[in-house]
C-alpha positions as CSV (number, residue, x, y, z in Angstrom):
1,X,78.6,-6.3,-59.2
2,X,81.0,-6.4,-62.1
3,X,83.8,-5.1,-59.9
4,X,83.2,-7.9,-57.4
5,X,83.5,-10.5,-60.1
6,X,86.7,-8.9,-61.3
7,X,88.1,-9.0,-57.8
8,X,87.1,-12.6,-57.4
9,X,88.7,-13.6,-60.7
10,X,91.9,-11.7,-59.8
11,X,92.2,-13.4,-56.4
12,X,91.6,-16.8,-57.9
13,X,94.3,-16.1,-60.5
14,X,96.7,-15.2,-57.7
15,X,95.9,-18.4,-55.9
16,X,96.5,-20.4,-59.1
17,X,99.9,-18.7,-59.6
18,X,100.9,-19.5,-56.0
19,X,99.9,-23.1,-56.3
20,X,102.0,-23.4,-59.5
21,X,105.0,-21.8,-57.7
22,X,104.5,-24.2,-54.8
23,X,104.6,-27.1,-57.1
24,X,107.8,-25.9,-58.7
25,X,109.4,-25.4,-55.3
26,X,108.3,-28.8,-54.0
27,X,109.6,-30.6,-57.1
28,X,113.0,-28.9,-56.7
29,X,113.0,-26.9,-60.0
30,X,114.6,-24.0,-58.2
31,X,117.5,-26.0,-56.7
32,X,119.9,-25.1,-59.5
33,X,121.5,-22.3,-57.6
34,X,125.2,-22.9,-56.9
35,X,125.3,-20.2,-54.2
36,X,123.0,-22.2,-51.9
37,X,119.7,-21.1,-50.4
38,X,119.0,-17.4,-49.8
39,X,118.6,-15.9,-46.3
40,X,114.9,-15.5,-46.9
41,X,114.6,-19.3,-47.5
42,X,115.9,-20.0,-43.9
43,X,112.9,-18.0,-42.6
44,X,110.4,-20.0,-44.7
45,X,109.4,-22.4,-41.9
46,X,108.5,-19.5,-39.6
47,X,106.7,-17.6,-42.3
48,X,104.8,-20.7,-43.4
49,X,103.7,-21.4,-39.8
50,X,102.5,-17.8,-39.4
51,X,100.6,-17.9,-42.7
52,X,99.0,-21.3,-41.9
53,X,97.9,-20.1,-38.4
54,X,96.4,-16.9,-40.0
55,X,94.5,-18.8,-42.6
56,X,93.2,-21.3,-40.0
57,X,91.9,-18.4,-37.9
58,X,90.1,-16.9,-40.9
59,X,88.6,-20.2,-41.8
60,X,87.2,-20.5,-38.3
61,X,86.1,-16.9,-38.0
62,X,84.4,-16.7,-41.4
63,X,83.2,-20.3,-41.3
64,X,84.7,-21.1,-44.7
65,X,83.6,-24.5,-46.0
66,X,85.5,-24.5,-49.3
67,X,87.1,-28.0,-49.7
68,X,89.9,-26.6,-51.8
69,X,91.0,-24.3,-49.0
70,X,90.9,-27.2,-46.6
71,X,93.0,-29.3,-48.9
72,X,95.5,-26.5,-49.5
73,X,95.9,-26.1,-45.7
74,X,96.4,-29.9,-45.3
75,X,99.0,-29.9,-48.0
76,X,100.8,-26.9,-46.4
77,X,100.9,-28.6,-43.0
78,X,102.2,-31.7,-44.5
79,X,105.0,-29.9,-46.4
80,X,105.9,-27.9,-43.3
81,X,106.2,-31.1,-41.3
82,X,109.0,-32.1,-43.7
83,X,110.9,-28.9,-43.1
84,X,114.4,-29.2,-41.7
85,X,116.5,-26.0,-41.2
86,X,119.7,-28.0,-42.1
87,X,118.4,-29.4,-45.4
88,X,118.0,-26.9,-48.2
89,X,115.6,-29.0,-50.1
90,X,113.3,-29.2,-47.1
91,X,113.5,-25.4,-46.8
92,X,112.1,-25.2,-50.4
93,X,109.2,-27.4,-49.2
94,X,108.6,-25.0,-46.3
95,X,108.5,-22.2,-48.9
96,X,106.1,-24.2,-50.9
97,X,103.9,-24.6,-47.8
98,X,103.9,-20.8,-47.4
99,X,102.8,-20.5,-51.0
100,X,100.0,-23.0,-50.5
101,X,98.8,-21.3,-47.4
102,X,98.9,-17.9,-49.2
103,X,96.8,-19.5,-52.1
104,X,94.3,-20.7,-49.6
105,X,94.1,-17.1,-48.2
106,X,93.5,-15.7,-51.7
107,X,90.7,-18.2,-52.2
108,X,89.1,-17.1,-48.9
109,X,89.3,-13.5,-50.0
110,X,87.7,-14.4,-53.4
111,X,84.9,-16.1,-51.6
112,X,84.4,-13.2,-49.1
113,X,84.6,-10.5,-51.7
114,X,87.1,-8.5,-49.7
């Protein structure tokens, strides 16, 4: 029982960290790089789409009714809708969408216990 609570707390902490990182990305705190966006950043819209789809499938399969998970998915979809491959700031928003969807996945794992 105690190990389950530890796992739940660890997953919630990971979700909180990812939400914080998403907020930083969305606000543009990481835009100070003079070299431009990294190659990984150009893949952000595709990774975000994959993660959102995966989380939506898990929500439906496990019948998750957590309102925070639903809100994070809504926010992630909204940020992903603003993604434009030619605009570096929009790519940061896509990366933030990926972080939000990952946070929702961590919350689902915390609720499930595995």
